[in-house]
RODO-824281 format. One line per field, with one value per residue (C-alpha): residue number from 0; x, y, z; chain; residue in three letters. Coordinates in steps of 0.02 Angstrom, whole numbers, plus 50000, padded with zeros to 5 digits. Example, Ala and Ser with C-alpha at 12.3 -4.5 7.8 and 13.67 -1.06 7.14 Angstrom:
2
lumpa = (0 1)
X = (50615 50684)
Y = (49775 49947)
Z = (50390 50357)
torse = (A A)
timar = (ALA SER)
//
This chain:
173
lumpa = (0 1 2 3 4 5 6 7 8 9 10 11 12 13 14 15 16 17 18 19 20 21 22 23 24 25 26 27 28 29 30 31 32 33 34 35 36 37 38 39 40 41 42 43 44 45 46 47 48 49 50 51 52 53 54 55 56 57 58 59 60 61 62 63 64 65 66 67 68 69 70 71 72 73 74 75 76 77 78 79 80 81 82 83 84 85 86 87 88 89 90 91 92 93 94 95 96 97 98 99 100 101 102 103 104 105 106 107 108 109 110 111 112 113 114 115 116 117 118 119 120 121 122 123 124 125 126 127 128 129 130 131 132 133 134 135 136 137 138 139 140 141 142 143 144 145 146 147 148 149 150 151 152 153 154 155 156 157 158 159 160 161 162 163 164 165 166 167 168 169 170 171 172)
X = (56024 56170 56224 56340 56518 56635 56752 56730 56889 56861 56991 56940 56802 56750 56614 56527 56446 56355 56475 56430 56403 56219 56120 56109 55931 55786 55671 55540 55476 55319 55183 55192 55379 55349 55205 55300 55467 55611 55652 55823 55827 55940 55958 56059 56143 56235 56289 56449 56578 56535 56664 56798 56827 56948 56853 56931 56864 56708 56696 56763 56604 56490 56561 56548 56371 56326 56409 56300 56146 56164 56136 55966 55915 56009 55912 56005 56166 56106 56063 55934 55936 55817 55728 55701 55543 55643 55555 55680 55705 55821 55974 56003 56199 56295 56364 56384 56345 56469 56559 56654 56754 56774 56803 56694 56760 56609 56515 56338 56266 56322 56225 56041 55956 55776 55847 55954 55967 56066 56166 56210 56162 56304 56415 56351 56235 56321 56279 56226 56326 56312 56204 56038 56129 56272 56335 56457 56533 56598 56693 56653 56739 56639 56652 56727 56856 56787 56723 56562 56533 56408 56338 56235 56124 56095 56003 55902 55757 55581 55555 55427 55515 55586 55767 55881 55921 56085 56044 55996 56134 56270 56196 56364 56377)
Y = (57517 57381 57314 57434 57370 57438 57356 57313 57257 57166 57224 57106 57002 56941 56881 57015 56936 56991 57104 56973 56785 56729 56565 56445 56419 56387 56510 56441 56541 56593 56511 56639 56616 56429 56462 56592 56537 56609 56778 56875 57072 57184 57356 57492 57635 57798 57928 58081 58073 58235 58225 58172 58011 57886 57737 57619 57719 57726 57540 57510 57614 57523 57357 57402 57466 57323 57183 57297 57286 57094 57064 57117 57088 56890 56813 56895 56814 56658 56533 56447 56256 56120 56054 55860 55869 55977 56122 56289 56374 56498 56418 56571 56532 56688 56629 56814 56928 56891 57063 57142 57293 57358 57486 57498 57610 57686 57855 57849 57929 57788 57666 57637 57647 57619 57437 57378 57206 57269 57379 57344 57152 57034 57184 57308 57215 57047 56868 56795 56652 56601 56629 56759 56918 56979 57161 57252 57414 57520 57677 57721 57889 58043 58157 58294 58199 58170 57994 57907 57784 57670 57494 57376 57229 57062 56925 56965 56835 56883 56910 56982 57123 57287 57315 57427 57585 57654 57819 57704 57602 57736 57920 57994 57971)
Z = (54769 54758 54929 55040 55008 55160 55295 55464 55538 55724 55835 55992 56066 56225 56326 56469 56625 56755 56887 57026 57003 56998 57045 56908 56858 56722 56646 56550 56397 56381 56274 56141 56155 56130 55984 55870 55772 55866 55807 55806 55837 55794 55873 55802 55915 55846 55955 55929 56071 56150 56311 56188 56275 56197 56105 56235 56373 56294 56272 56456 56515 56404 56472 56640 56626 56548 56667 56816 56714 56681 56866 56854 56664 56706 56579 56446 56500 56503 56345 56275 56288 56280 56429 56478 56354 56213 56248 56241 56404 56465 56577 56688 56718 56682 56526 56476 56328 56165 56136 55995 55967 55776 55670 55511 55362 55315 55332 55413 55258 55140 55226 55168 55327 55227 55196 55337 55271 55120 55209 55392 55418 55450 55468 55596 55683 55749 55717 55877 55901 56080 56221 56196 56154 56065 56065 55942 55959 55802 55781 55612 55509 55469 55321 55429 55499 55662 55728 55768 55895 55878 55962 55912 56007 55891 55939 56061 56080 56125 56310 56423 56523 56478 56406 56470 56369 56359 56436 56595 56579 56559 56625 56592 56421)
torse = (A A A A A A A A A A A A A A A A A A A A A A A A A A A A A A A A A A A A A A A A A A A A A A A A A A A A A A A A A A A A A A A A A A A A A A A A A A A A A A A A A A A A A A A A A A A A A A A A A A A A A A A A A A A A A A A A A A A A A A A A A A A A A A A A A A A A A A A A A A A A A A A A A A A A A A A A A A A A A A A A A A A A A A A A A A A A A)
timar = (UNK UNK UNK UNK UNK UNK UNK UNK UNK UNK UNK UNK UNK UNK UNK UNK UNK UNK UNK UNK UNK UNK UNK UNK UNK UNK UNK UNK UNK UNK UNK UNK UNK UNK UNK UNK UNK UNK UNK UNK UNK UNK UNK UNK UNK UNK UNK UNK UNK UNK UNK UNK UNK UNK UNK UNK UNK UNK UNK UNK UNK UNK UNK UNK UNK UNK UNK UNK UNK UNK UNK UNK UNK UNK UNK UNK UNK UNK UNK UNK UNK UNK UNK UNK UNK UNK UNK UNK UNK UNK UNK UNK UNK UNK UNK UNK UNK UNK UNK UNK UNK UNK UNK UNK UNK UNK UNK UNK UNK UNK UNK UNK UNK UNK UNK UNK UNK UNK UNK UNK UNK UNK UNK UNK UNK UNK UNK UNK UNK UNK UNK UNK UNK UNK UNK UNK UNK UNK UNK UNK UNK UNK UNK UNK UNK UNK UNK UNK UNK UNK UNK UNK UNK UNK UNK UNK UNK UNK UNK UNK UNK UNK UNK UNK UNK UNK UNK UNK UNK UNK UNK UNK UNK)
//
């Protein structure tokens, strides 16, 4: 199958930090993290807007929930930097998470989800530029004229611990 051709238009890019200031500190990576090559993982979520919220309202809820979740999962708002001996460590400095809003001119059925590298990589899954985590929220068209909301996480390094799900972070959506 040929590479999926569709346009993704970025409308806004910003950084979302924890809702309250955090004390800066360092977290060492696990021995397993130090032995294995760094691996960026993309996670892709789709949902229908059942509450008839505007795209801006949904994005606002997501950003607010993310800012609250980053208070508990503060390592995700930091950045990976070398320590004094050159090994990577997480600097928990509340740098924040890169957060992008976009519109994707594609229907879900047009994507080849059996080969995500072919259809969504670099367009619907954000490339992490800074920090530990990047989030991109897209509004997509659907065949019946309605719209589909989608948000993706990109660049999350391996961590011991549990990541928060959308349902836990935003119970009202």
